[in-house]
N, C-alpha and C positions, 0 to 999 in steps of 0.2 A: 732514313726518312728525312732527317734534318738537312742532309745534303741536297736532296731533291727539292726540299722546300726553298733552300737558298737559291738553287738554280732557277726554280720557277719565279722566285721573287726578283731575280736579277735579269730575267729575260726582258728583252726589248720587243714590244709588240709593234706591228706595223701601225702607221699613224691612224689609219681608219679604224683598226681594231682598238687602238688606244682610246680614240674618242668614244667608240661604243662602250668600252669598259668604263670610262669616266662617267658617261651618261647613266649607265646601269648603276654605278656606285651612288650617284646622286639620288637616283630613283629609290634605291634600297634604303638610303638614309631617310628619305621622306616617308617611305612606307613604314620603316621602323618607328618613326616619330608618330605617324598616324595611329599605328597599332597601340603604341604606348598611351597616346591620348585617349583613344577609345577605351582602353583598359582602365585608365584612371577615371574616365567618365562613368563607366559601368560599375566600377568597384564598389562605390557606396551603396548602389542599388542591390548588389549581390552580397554585401557584408552580412545582413541579417540571415540570409540563406546559409552562408558559410558558418555563421555563429551557431546556427541550429544543429550543425553536425559536430560542433565542438562540445567537450564536456561542460556542463553547467557550472558556473562559478558559485560556490555555496556561500563563501564568506562575503558579507557586505563590504563594500569598498567606498570610503569617502573620498570624493574627488575635489580638487581645488576649483574645477570648472567643468561644465558640460559643453561639448562641441556639437551644435545643432544648426543645420542649414546655414553653414558658413559663419556662424556666430559663436562666441564663447559666452556662456552665462555663468556668473560666479556670485557668491554672497559678498556682502560688504565687509564681513569679518570684524565688525566692531559691535560693542554692547548696545542693544536696543532695549529701552525701557518705556513702557506705555502706561499712561494713566487710563482709568476707566472712562474718562470723559473725552478721549480722543480716539480716532479711528486707528485700528491696528493695521498699518500699512508697512509691509516688508519691502524695502528697496533692494534691487539687484543690479549688478553691473553687467551691461551688455556691450561686448566689443566685437568688431568684425574680425573674423578669422582670415588672415591674409596668407596663410600657408597655401601651397598648391592644392592639397586635399580639401582645405576649407573653401577655396574658390571654386573647385570642381563641384563640391557638394552643393554649394549655393547655386551654381549654374544648373545642376540637375534638378534641384527643387523648383527653380523658376521654370525650367522646361516642362517638368511634370505638371506644374500648375497650369501651363498653357493648354495641355491636352486633357487634363482631369484634375480632380481634387487631390490634395495631399493631406495626410493626417498631421496636424500641428499641435496635438494635445500632449500635455505632460501630466503625469500623476504627481500629486503632492500630498503629504501627510503631516499632521501636527502631532507631536508626542509631548506628553507632560513630563515632569521631572522624574517620574518613576518608570519612564519608557513605555507608557500605555498610549495607544493611538486614540486621540480624542476627536480627530476630524480627518477626513480623507476626501479629496476632490480633484477634479481635472481642471486644467487651465490651458489656455491657448498661448503658446509662447510668442505669438504675434502681438499679444496684449501686454507683454512685459515692457518695462522693467519694474513694475510694482505690483505686489500681491496684497489684496485686502482680505483680512481674515474675519471670521464671524466671532465677535466677542461673547456671544451668548453661550459658547461652549468653553469659555475660559473661567478659571477661578484664580485668585492670586497665586503666583508662583512662576517657576521657570519653564520654558517651552523650547522645543526644537522644531523648526520647519525643515522638512526634507523634500527635495525635488528630485525625481528619479529619471535616470537615463532611459528614454523610450526603447533603446535597443538592448538594454541590459538592466533589468529592475534591481539588480544587486549593487548597482553603482548609483551614487547620488551626490548632490551638494547639500549643505545644510547651513542654517542660520539660527543662532540662539537668540532668544528674546525673553524678557520678563514682562508680566502684566499685573498691575494692581498691587505691587509690593510696596509702593510708597503712597502716602496720602498727606496732603497739607491743606489745612483750613485756616481761613482768617475769620475773626469774629464778626467782621462786617464786609460787605461787598464794596462799599464806598465810605470813605472816611472824610472828616472835615480836617482842614489844615490844623496842624498842631496836635492832633489826637495821637494816642499810642496805638500802634498796630500790634495786635496779639496773634501770634502764629502758633498753631498746634500741629504736631506731626506724629504719624505712626509709620513704623517700618516693619514689614513682614519678610520672613525668609522665603526660600524657594518652595517650601512646603506649606507656607501660609502661617507659620508660627511667628509670634512677636519677637522682635530683635531689640535688645536693650543695651547692646554695647557697640552700636554702629558709630562710625565717625561721620558726623553730619556737617555739611557746609551749605549755606544759603547765600548765593550771590544775588543781590537786588540792584537793579538798574532802573533809574527813573527816566521818564521821557525828557525831563528837564536837565538831565546830566548827572544828578546825584547818584552815587554808587555806595553800596554797603556790603559788608561780608560778615556773616554770623557763623559760628562754628562751635561744636562741642569742645574742640581743642582750646579755644579761647574762653570757654565757659559761658558764653552768651547764648548758647543753646543748652538748656537744662534737661537732664533725664530724671524722671520721677521714680521713686522707690516702688510705686504702684505698677510700673511697667512689667515686672515679672509675675504679677498676680493675675490669675485667671478668675476674676470676679468683677462685680459691678463697681465702677468708679467713674466720676466725671473728670478726674485729674488726668490730663493727657500724658502719654508716654514721654514725649519731648515737647518743649515749649520755648518760645523766644518772644521778645518784644522789640519794637522799633519805634523810637520816639521822635517827635519834631518833624514829621513828614510835611512836605510842601505839596501843592497841587500837581497833579500829573498822573500818568499811568506808570505803574511799577511792575516790571517783569521780574519774576523770581525763578532762579535755577537751583533746585534742591538736588544735592548729590549725597548719596549714602554709600560709604565703604563698609562692607561686611566681610565676614570670612568666606562668603560665597561669591563675592565680586563687587563691582561698582555699578550703581544704578543712578540714573539722572532723569528728572522730570522738570517741566517748566509750568509756571502758573502766573497769575497776575492779580493785582488789586488796584483800586483807583482812589485818588484823593481829590475831593472837590474843593475849590478855593473858598466858597462861601456856602452858607446854608441854603441860599436861594438857587444855587446851581446844582444840577444833577451830574451824573457820570459823564465823562468827557466823550465816551463813545456810545453810539446808539445801541440799545439792547437788541440783540439778535438771538436766534435759537442756537446758542453756542453749545448747548449740551445735547448731544444726539447719539447716544450709544444704545444699540438694541437691548432693551430689557434693563438698562441701567441708567437711563437718562433722566434729565429733568423733564418737565411737562412743556410741550410745545404750545406757546400762547395762541398760535393760529388754529390749534385743534379744537378750541372751544367755539362752538357754532355761534354765529351772530355777534362775535366780538371783534371790534376794530382796534387798530393801534393808534393811539393818540399821536398827533403830529409831533409833540415833544418827544414821544417815545421813538418815533421812526427816524428822528433826525431831520425833520423838515428844514430845508435851508431857506425858506421864504422869510422875508423880513417880518411878516406878520407874526410868526411864532416867537421871534425874539429870544429863542432859547439856545442859539449857538450849538445846535445838534445835541442838546441835553434833554434828559427826561426829568420829571419832577423828582425832587429830592426828599426822601423820608429817611430820617436817621434811625436805622434798624440794626440792632445787635442780635446775633444768633448765638445761643448757648447750648451746647450739647457735647457728647463724647465724639471722638474720632475713631478710636479703636474699640470695637464692640465685643463683649462677651455674650454670645448669642442666647444664653439661657436666662438672661436678665432683660427687663424692660427699662428703657432709658427715656428721660424727658427731653423734649425739644422746646426751647423757650425763646421768645422774641421780646425784646424791649424796644418799643417803637416810640419815637418822638415825632409828632406830626408837625411838619414845617408849613403846612397849609391845611385848610379844611378838607375833609374827605368824607364822603358817604358812599358806601358801596360794599363790594364783596372782596374779602382777602382770601387768596387761595394758596395752597401748598400742595405739591404732588409727591407721592411716595410710591414705591413698588406695591402692586396689589397683594403681594405675599406678606406684607407687613401687618402685624396686629396693631390696631390703633385704639387708643382710649384717651381719656382726659386725665388730668392730674387730680389727685384727691385733695380734700381740704387741708390735710396735714402737709402734703407736698407743696400746695400753693403757699401755705404759710412758711414752709421751709425755704422755698426758692424765692418767693416774692415778698414775704413778710406780711401778707394780708390774704383775705378770703377771695372767693370767686365772684364778688359782686362787681357790676360794672362801675359803681361809684369808686371802686378802688382801681379802676383802669384795667381790670382783668376781663377779657372778652370771652364770654360763654353765651350760648353753647356752641359746641363744635359739631358741624354736620359733615358726614362722610358719604361720598358716593363713589361708585366704581365705574371706570371707563377703560375698556380694553385691558391693558396690563398695568393700570395705574389706579391708585386710590386718590381721589381729589378731596382735600380737606378744605372746608369753607367756614369763615367767620363773617358775621355782618358787623361792619364798622360805621360809626357815626362820630368822626373824630374832629376835634377842634384844634386849630393851630396852637402850638406851644404845649399841648397836653401830652402826657406820657401814658401809653397803653401797653398791655401785656397780652400776648398770645401764647398758647401752650398746647402741647399734646404729648402723649406717651406712645412710644413705638417699641415693638419687639420684632426683631428680624427672624426669619426662619432659622431653625436650628440646623443650618447647613454651613459648613465652614471647611476650608477658608472660602471667603466670598467678598465681594466688593460691591457697594451700591452708592448711588447718589440720591439725595432728596432735594426738593426745591426745583427751580427758584421760587421764592415768595413773590406774589404779584398782588397789586391793588387794582381792582377793576371798578370803575365808577358806574353810576346808574345809567350812563349811555353805552355801557358795555365797552368802554375804552380802557385799555391798560395804561394807567397813569404812572405806574412804577413797577419795576421788576428787578430783582437781584441780578447782578451781572455774572454771578458764579453760583454753582450748586455747592451743597455741603457733602463732603466725601465721608463714607463709613467703611472702614476696613474691619472685616469680621474675622476675629481671631479663631484659631482652631478650637472647636468645641471639645469639651470633655467626652471621652468615649466610654460608654457604658457596656460592660461585659457580663453576659449571662451564659447559660449552659444549654446544651442540646444533646439528647440521646439519639444516635444515628439509627436506632431501631424504629424511629418514627419517620424515617425518610430524610429528604433533603431539608436543609435549614430554611426557615421562613424567608419570604421575599423581604428585601430591605435590610437584611442582616448579613454579616460577613464572618466566615470561619477564620479565626486567627490561631487555631491549633492544627489546621490542616497543613499540607506540604509547604514548608518554608515559613509558616506562621510563627508569631512570637511565643506561642505556648505549645508548639509541637513537641510532644514528649516532655513537657515541663510542668512542674508543680507550681501553684501559686503559694506564696508565703506573705503573710501580712506585714506591711511596712508603712512608714509615714510618707514615702515617696516611691513612685514607680521605678523599677530597675531597668535601666537601658540595656543592661547585659545580664546574663545569668550567673548563678553561683552554685556551689555544691558540686558533687561528683557522682558519676553513675555507679561507681564501684568503690570498695575499700578493701584493704588487706591489713595485716598486723605485722609488727616486728616482734620476733620471739626472742626470749632471753633464757639462757641455761640457768636452772635453779639447783638441781642435784642429779646424782646418778648412782645406781646400784652397782656393787662390786661383783666380780666374777667368782664362781664357786671353785672347790678343790677337786682336781682330777684324781689324786691319791693313787696313782698307778704308774708313775714314771720313775725310772731309776736315777738316783742321784749320782753325781760325779762330774768329771770334766767331759766335755764333748759338746753336743748340741744344746741349744737353748730353746725354751718354750715360754709362753706367757705365764706369768706368775699367778699363783692363787691370790685372789683379792685385788686384782688389778682394775684400773679404770681407764677411760679414754678422754681425750679432749673432744668436746662436743662442737660440731660445726653445724650452724643453723642452715636449714635448707629453705624451702618455700612455705608460705602460707597462702592457700588458695584465695583468689580474689572473689568477692561476692557482691552481688548487686545491692545497692542501697535502697532499692524500691521496697517500701512496705506493701502490705496488701492494698491495692488501689483499683480504682475504676476510671477508665479514660472516658471523657466526654468532649464533645466539640465545645470550644470556647467561642461564643459568637458575640459580635459587637454591633451595636447600632450607634451611628454617629449622633452624639447628643443623647437626650433623654426621650425615649419613645413615649407617645401618649397611650399606646396600647401594647400590651405584651401578648404575643400570639399564643395560640393553643400549643401545649406540650413544651413550651420553653420552661427551663428549670431555673429557680432562684434559690436564695439562701435566707434562712430565718434564724433568729435566736430564741425561738419558742416553738414548742410542739403544738401550741394553739395557733392555727393559721388564720390569716386576716379575714377570710370569708369563704363561702362555699365554692368559689372559683378555683380553689387550690386544693391539691391532694398531695400527701406526703410521698416523696420519692424514696422508697425504702431499698431500692436496688443498690444503693451506695452505702447502706448501713455497714459499719465496721470497716469501711474502706476509705482510703484517702482520695482526694480529688486530684486528678492529673489530666492535663490536656492531651488530646490525641485526635487523629483523623477519623477513627472509628471507635465505637463504644465497645469496651472489653474489660474483663477482670484479669488481674495478674498480680505478681509480687507476693511477698510474705512478710509477716511481722516479726519472724524469728529466723535465725540462720545458724549454721555451723561452718567451720573451715576444715579442710583436709590439710594436715601439717606434715612436713618431712624434715629430716636432718640426717646427720651421719656421725659415727664415732671414729676418730682418727686412730692410727696405730699407736699402741701403748709402749711405754719405756720399760716397764717392769719385766724381769726375765728370771728363768730358773735353769740351772745348768744340768745337763743330762749326759750319760755315757752310753756308748753303743750297746746294743743287745737286740733282743727280739723287737720287732717293729710294732709300733702302735701309733695311730694318728693323734696328733695334738695341734693346737693353733700356733701359727707362726708368731714371732715376736711383733711383727708389724701388721697384724691382721686388723681389719676394720669391721664396722657394723653399719647397716642402713636402718634408719628409724622412721616410723610413721605413726599417724594417729588422727583422730578427728576430735576437735575440741567440743565443749559443751554448747548447747543451744542458748542463744542470747537474743534479747529483744532489740530490734533495730528501728522501732517507730521513732520518727523525728518528733520534735515538740508539736503538739497539736491541741486544737479545741474541737470538741464534738459539736456539730451544728446540725440543723434540720434543713434538708433539701426538700423542695416541693415543686410540683409542676402545675401549669395552668390546665384545667380540665374543660374549660368553657370553649366551645367551638368558635365563638365570636371573639375570643381573647378576653383580656381584662385590663382595667386601668392599673396604674402603679399604686400599690397600696402602701400605707404607712407601715414602717417596720421592715420592708423588704431590704435585703442586703445584696448589693451588687459589687462587682469589681470595676476598677477604673485604672486607666493608664495615665492619670494625671491627678491633680488635687481634687478632693471631693467637691462636687458642685454645690450651688446654693440649695438650701433646704435638705442637705444630706450631712450626716455627722460621721466622721471617720471612726471605725471600730478599732480604737487604739489598743484594746485588750488583746487583739490578735497579732500585734506587732511581734515578729519573730516566730510566729506559729503557723503550721500548716493546718488544713481543715479536714475533718473526718466525719463521715455521715453517722447520724443517730436519729432516726425518725421519731423516737419516743421521748427524747429528753435532750436538752441543750446544756452545755457547760462543762462536762467532764473534760479534764485537760491533763497533760503531762508535759514536762519540759526537760527532755533528755536528748542531747544532740551527739553524745559520744557513748562508747561502750567498750567493755573488754570482755574477756572470757576467763573462767577459772583455770588454774594451772592444769596443764595436760601432761600426763605420764606417757611419753612416747615408748612404744615397744621397739626394741632393737634386737632382732633375732640372731640365732647362731651364725657364726662365720662359716664360710665354705673353704677358706684358705687353710691348708694343713701340710704337715710333713711327718715322717716316721720317727718314732722314738723307742728306746729300750723300755721293756716293761718289768724287768726284774733287777734288783728287788723293787718292791712297790714304794714309790715316793710321791711327793706332792707335785702340783702344777694345774693349770686350768684345763678343763676338758675341752675337746673340740666343739661340743654342742652347747657351750655356755652362752647365756644371753645377758643383756643389760636393759634397764629401764631408765630413760633420761626424762626428767621433769623440766618443762619450760613454762614460762609466763608470757603474757602478751601485753602490748601497749594499749593505749586508749585513743583510737582514731575517731574522727567525725564520721557519722553515717548519714549526713544530710544529703538527700538526693538532689538532682539538678533542679533548681527552682528559679523563679523570677520574683523579685519583690513586687508586691501588688497592693494597691490601695483598696481596702475593703471599706465601704461606707454604707450606712443605714439611712434609709429615707426617714426624715423627720416626720413627726405627726402632722400630716398635711390633710386638709379636707378640700373637697371641691363642692362648690355650690353652683347649681346650674338649673336651667329651666327655660320655658317659653314665655313670650309676651303674648298673652291671649286677649281676644276681643271680649266685649261685654257678655257674649254667650258662654264664656268660660271654657270654650273648647277650640275655637278657631284661632290659629296662630296669626299674629299680625306681622305680615311680611313687608310692610311699608316702612319699618323702622330700621332697615339694614344700615349699619354703620353708626346708629345712634348709641350714645354711651349710657351704660348703667352706672349706678352708684351703689356700692356695697360697703357698708360701714360695720366694722366688727368691734364690739365692746372690748375695750382694753387692747385693741390692735390698731390696724390701719384702715384706710379707706381705699377701695379698689374701683376702677372704672373700665371694665371690659366693654367691648363693643358688641352690639347685637348683630348676628349674621343674617344672611339673606332668607333663612328659614324662620326668623323670629326667635332664634335660640341664643342664649348667652351662657358663658361658663367662666368661673374664676376659681383658682386654686390659691390657698393661703395656709399659713401655719394654723394648726388646730387650736381653736379657742378653748378656754376653760369651759368645761361642761357647765351649763347653766347661764353662760353669757349670751347676750342678745346680738342679733344681726339684723341690720336694716337694709332693705333692697328696694330700689326704685329706679325708674327711667328718668334720666337727667337730660331732658330735651326741651326744657322751657315751656312745656305744656301741651305739645302736640299729642303725646300719649301720656295719660295720667293713670298710674297704677303703682302701688307700693305694698310692702309687707314688712312686719317685724316678727322674727321667730326667736325662740330660745334654743340654743344649740346643745346637742348632746355629745359633741366632739366627733361626730361621724359625718360622712357626705350628706348633702341635703339636695333634694330635688324640689325646687320651689318655682312654681308658675305664678306670674302676675296676671291679674284680671283688670281689664280696663275700667277706670272710674271706681276702683275699690281699694280701700286700705284693709289689708288682711292681717289679722292678729292670729298667731299660731305658735305652737310649741313643739319642737322636734325632740324634746327631752321627755321621756315617758314619765307619766304621773306628776308632771310639773306644769303649773298654770303660768300663763303669761300675765304679768301685772304691769301697772303703770311705770314702776321703777325701771323695768326692762326697756320700755320705750324711751324714757328719759335718758337712759344710758347711751342711746345711739341716735338721739335726735340730731338732725343735720342742720336745722334752721333753713332748709331749702324748701321752697314752695312745692317742688316736685315730689317731696316725700308725703304730701297730703296730710301733714300733721301741723297745722298752723300754731297750735298751742298744746303743750303737754307738760304737766308737772305731776308730782306724786299725788296731788289733790284732784286732778282732772285732766281730761283730754278732749280736744275739739278737732273733729274731722273736717277736712276742707269742704267748701261749699259744693253741694250736689253729689258728693262722693259717699259711697256705701261703706259702712263698717261691717267687715265680713269676718266671721269667726270660722276658722278653718276646720275642716272635717276631723272630728274626733278630739279636738283640742279644747282647752278651757281658758277663757279670758276672765280673770277676776281683778278688775281694775282697782277696786278699793278707793274710788273717787268718782267724781262727776263725769258722765259721758254725754257729749253733745255732738250731734250731727247738724249740718246746716243745709238750708235750701233744698228740701226734698231728699236729703241724704238718708238712705235706708239703713236698717240694721238687719243683717242676715246671718242666722246661725245655720251653718252647713250640717250635714248629717252627723249625728252623734256628738256634736259639739255642745259646750256648756258655757253660759255667761251669767255673771252676777251683776245686777244693778241694785246695789245695797247701800250706797252712800250718797248723801245730799240729794239734790234734785237733778234728774236727767231729762234731756230733751232729744227725742228722735224726730228729726225734721221731716222724715219721710215715713215709710211703712216698716213694719216688723214682720220678718219671715222666719219661721222656726221649722227646719226640715225634720225628716224622719229621725226619731230617737234623740233629737237635740233637746236641750232643756234650758229655758231662759228663766232665771230667778229674778223677779221684780220685787224688791223688798223695801223700796222707798218711792217717793213721789216721782212719777215719770209721765211726760207728755208725749203722745204719739201724734205729731202734727200732720202726718200723711193720712191718718184715718183708718188704715188697714192693719189688722193683726191676723196673719195666716199661720196657723200652727198645725202641722201634721205630727209634730213632736209634742213637747210639754211646755206649757207656761205655768209656772207656779209662783205663789206670792205669800209672804209672811208679814207684810206691812206696806203702808203707803197707798196712794191712790194713783191709778192709771187714768189719765185724762186724754180722751179722744178729741184731738184738735182739728178735725176735719171730717167731712162726710165719708164714711167708709164702712168696712165690714170686719166683723170679728168671726173667724171660723177656721176651717181647715180640717176639722175632724179629729184633731188631737185632744189632749187633756189640757183644758184652759181654766185656770183658777186665778181670780183677782182677790186682793184684800178688799179694796173698794174700787169702784169704776164710775167714771162720770163722763158725760159728753157735754161739750160747752157750746155757747153762742147759738147759732142757727143750724148746727150740723145734725145729721141723723146717722146714728150707728146701727147697722143692720147685723143682727145675730143670725149666723148661718149654721152654727153647730153649737152643741151644748156647752154651757159655761157655768162656773160656780163663782159666786161673790161671797167670800167667807167672812168679810168684815161687816156686812149688813147694808152698806150703802151702794146702791146702783142708781145714781142720781143723774139729773140733767139740769141745765141752767138755760136761761133765756127761753128761746123757742126750740131748743134742741130736743131731739126725740130719739126713741128706740123703736126699731121695727125688726122684723124677722124674715128669713127665707128658709124654705124647707120645713123641717119639723124639729127644731131645736128645743131643748129644755133649759130654762134658767133656774138655777138653785141659789137661793139667798139664805145664808146662815148668819145669824147675828142681828142685833138691833140696828136699824138704820132706815133711810128713806129710799123709796122707789119712785123715780121720776122727779118732778119738780119744775120741769120746763114744759115742753110740748107733750104730746101723747106718747105713752109707752104701750106699744103693741107687741105682745109676745104670743108664742104658740103654746108652750107649756110653762107653768110656773110652779116651783116647789118652794114653800116657805118652811125653813128650818130643817132639822135632821132628826127631830123627835127626842133629842137628848138634852136640849136646853130650852129655857123659856126666853123667848125673844119677841120683839114686836117690829114688824115691818110696816112703816107708815107710807101709804100711797100719797104722794105729794102732787100728783097731776093725773090726768085721765089715764086709766089703765084698762087695756083691752086684752083679755085672755081668749085666744081663738081656739083653744082645745081644752086642756086639763089645768085645773088649779088644785094643787095638793098642799094642804096646810096641816102640818103635824100637830098632834096634841101638845099642849102647853105652849104652842106658838100662836102669835096673834098677827093678823093682817088688819091694820087699822087704816080706814079710808080717810080719816082726818076730816077736814072741812071741804074736801073736794066735792062739789055738787054733782059732778058727773057720775061719781061713784064707780062702782065695779060693774062692768057690763060685758055682754057678748061671750062669756065663757060657756062651753057646752055643758059641763057638769062639774060638780064639786066632789072631789074624792076624799072622803074622810080617812083618817088613820084608824082602822078597825081594831088596832091593838089598844089604842087609848082614846079617850073622849077628845073630840076635836072641837074647835070653836073658831068663829071669825066674827068680826064686828063691822058694821057699817056705821060710821060715826058722822 
C-alpha cells in the first residue's frame, strides 16, 4: 500500500488537472475552516445539552473565575470589612475573555440578543460563618462589577458570598467579608482646638464574641497634614480588664486618647489583627478652630443602613434645614459652610451585654441661645427609660431638676422602625446642660446598632445642629440559657434550639456542675480493671501412680504461674433518663408549657409548675429522644490462665492410667461482685410548666448556662464536680464517689484435659488428671465518670416584677396616649427604675426582691400630663399595680400589714409627679385636686395628719380600712366609703366638699366632723359620728340614718340640716342640736334608754315624722322661741316613763 501511495504522490498530473486539483484543495481548506467555525459558533449553545447527558458533578468546585458571555468574573481576593454605617458593596473584577472560545461565546450572545432575549441572571448566596445560607438572590451580570447586599440579614461576623456558574450550579466563585466586627466611637463629633480626643473601640470575632487580645493600630491623618499612629504594641491603645467579662460596665474594651489636635477633618483607619484574620474600617472626626465655628463639612444624611441607621433629618415633616446647616455659600450666611457649634460630649458603652440596661448621657455647653426640641433616634426595638435619681446623682452629681441643668422629662414617640426621643430645651449661651436616657437592646446577639445623631431643632423647625456621626453599639453574644424537654410532648417549642440532638454539644452527654463551661467533654463511656494475682490453691494427691524411674507427672501440691486475662469493659452510665437540652438565646421572658427546669426545693414556686417524677432516681443525660437506660451497679466477667508447672514426680512403666502432663495448663474464669458506679451527684427536683400559656421566670429556678451566670443569677457552686439526679420529693441528698473497685474474686480453674499413660502398681503419689485450682485476684480502682461536659448551673435570684396599666379616672380604661412616657418606681432600700409605658398603657419592671415590708413608690414621670401615683408595702412577691388618673393610692401587698406614713416617707421622691408635696411621720399632704385612694382590702393607718387640697377626695375602696385618729385632718373634697370598707374618724376632721357617701361603715370614737360645704351624708351604710357640725351658710342633707354618739349635732351661722328620704337621726349623749339655721329631720331619736342625757335644741327644729325620746333622756328647747313643731307624733318609751320639756 505504501508503494502505491508513493506512486500516486509522485505522479505528475496534466496541467489542467493540476489546476483543478489545486482549486479543489483550496476549496476543501475553506470548507474545513467554515465547518470548524460553525462548530465553534454552535458549541457553546450545545454545551448545556451535552452536559445534561454527562454524569452530574456532585462535589462543589470553587473556581478562580467564571467565564460568561466572553467575560471572566472573579473575586478581588482581599479582606473586606464593613462597618454597619456603610453600604455592603462587594466589588468584582470583570475582564474580557480574549480566547477564541470567549470571543465566539460573546459573538453568539450578541447574535442571540438580536433575535431574542438571553438569560443573563446569576444565582448568588450569602453564607454565615457556620455555613448556613442567610440570603439567596438572582443578579444580572450586566449590572456587575459590584453587588450590594442587604445588611438587615447580617449580624456581626464572617460571611461568604458565592456566585454560581449558570451552566453548572456546583461551580462557583466566592468572596469572604466581615460585617460589624469592629466599632470605634469618639466622645464628641466635633472638638475644639486643643481638646483631647477620646477613642473607644470594641472588637468581635467571626462568631460575634468579644476579642480581648487583638493587635490594634489606628492611623489618623488630618486634612492639614498631621499624622498619628496609635497601637496596642506601643501601649497607647489600652485594653481593659473588663473586656473578658460578660456583664454591665461603661469601661470600654479598648481605649486611646489623642491630645493637642488642630482644626481640620481627621480620617481614621482602624486595623485589628486577630487569630481569625485582619480587619480594617475607616471613620472620621472633626476639630473646629473656635467655639464660634461649627463642623467644616455640611451635615448630610451620612448614616443610612437599613434598620441600623441614624434618623434622617429630612424625614421629620415640615422641618427645614437651616442655611448654616446646609452649607449655604452666600455671603449673607457668613458661616463658611459650617453649622452652629454646640459643644456636646456623649458618654455610653460601645460593647453591650444585652441583658443589661445602659445609660446614654450628653453634656452640652451652649455656645449660643437655643430654644426648641432636641431629638435622638434609636431602633424601635430598644427599651427606653430615664435615669433614676440615684443614677442621676451617680453620673451627674445632682438631681433631675432643670436648675441643675438636667433636662427632663423625656418624650418618646415611635415612627416606622425608629423611636424618636425628645427633650425641650431653653438654653442660654455659656450654660451647661445634661440630657440622658437609659436603653436596653433586644436580647439578640451578636448584633450591631447605631443610635443618633443628636439634633437641635429650633422653633422654626430648622435643624441648627446635628452630630456628624452616629454612636456605634456592638452587641456581645448573650448568655445562653439551657432548659429541658421531654420528647414525649412532641417537638420543642418555637424559639428554642435542641443542643442534645444530632451533633449538639450535649448529645449523649451528662452535665456536670462547674465554675466555667467546658469547651470539650471529659470522662469515658466505659471502664475496665487491671487484675492482680493474690493467691492460688494447690493440686490434690492422685495416690495411684507407681514410683520409680521412667515417666514424670505433675507433683502432688503443685501450683502454677497465673497469667491475667481480660476484665470485661462495662458502661459508665448510671441509671439515667435522656432529655432534650434546649436553649434560648438570652433569658426568655416566658417559659413555654412542658419545658422542664430544675429546683432545689420540693416546694415549687407556684401552681404553674408540676414535679417531673419520671426522672426520679435517674441521672440527667442529654439525648435526641427521651428514654431510660443505664444501671447504678455492675459486675465484670474476668478471665485468666495457669501456666505449665515445674513440679514433677518420677514414674516407672506398668499398667496404664491417665495423669496430667508436666506442662499442663488451666483456663480460669469468674464474675466479680456487684459494685455501685454512680458518679458524684446531688439529688434535685425537676419540674415542668403545666400552664398552657407558659409562665414567667420564677425566683429560685435553676438553669444551665454555657457561659458565666447572668445578672440576677447566682451560680450553684455546691454542685461543682457533681452530676444531678432526680428526686421529686426532696432536695439535697448527695454522694461523692468517682472511682470504685470490686472485692477479691476467686477464679475457678477447672481440670486439665492434657494427659498421658502411667503405671498404676504399686500405688504411689502424683496429681490426678481431674485436679482443679482456684486463683484469687484483686482489682484496681479506675474512674467511672461517664462522658460529661462542665456546665454552669445558676439559680435565679429573688426577683420580683411589678407591672400594671395606667388607667383613666374611671379606673378601668387604659390610657394609651402615654406610650413611651417614663414611669418612676422607687424601692425602699433599693434603687429607682424608670420603665417606659407601652402602646397599650402597660408598664413592667423587674428588680431584686425587696425585704418583705419595704415600701415601693410608683408614679408617671411626665411632668404633669398624666398624674397618678401609688405607694404599696411589698411582701416580696410579684405585684400587679394599676394607677388611676388623679389619684394617690395607698395600699399594702403584705397580708395583715397596714401602710403607715413611715412607709411613704421611706420612698418619697420629692418629685411633683408623685402627688405627695409633703410627707413626714407626722402628716401627709396630697397634691391639689388629687384623690387619696385606699386600695381594695388594704388598711391605711397614717398615725398623723391627713390633708387633701382643692377638692381632693378621700375614697375607701371595697373592704379597705383607714384611721383618722391623729391631730386635725382636712379632706378638701368628699368622702366615699365603698361596700365593706371602714373609715374610723377619731379626731377633728373637716370635709370641705360637703359629701359623705358610705355604703360601708363610718365609725367614730372622738372628735368632731365639720361639714365645710353644702352636701349630703348618706349612702345606706352604717354612719356614726362622735360630734357633727355644719358651718357658715351651708346645708347638710341627711339621706340615710346616722348616729351622733357624742351628743352634738350642731350648726353655726345660718347653716342648716335637712333630709331626703326617710332617714333617722339618733343622738346619744348630752349636747346641742342645731344652733344656726333650721334643723329639719324626718325621724329623731334622743338617747338609747341607758343613760341620762340632755339634748338642747339650739335653733328651729322640725321633725317631719317621729320623735322618740327615751326615758331618762331630755330634749330641752332652751330659749328658742320657735320651739318644737311639725312632728306627727311623740312616741314614748313604754318600758320606762318618758319626758320632754319645752323651755
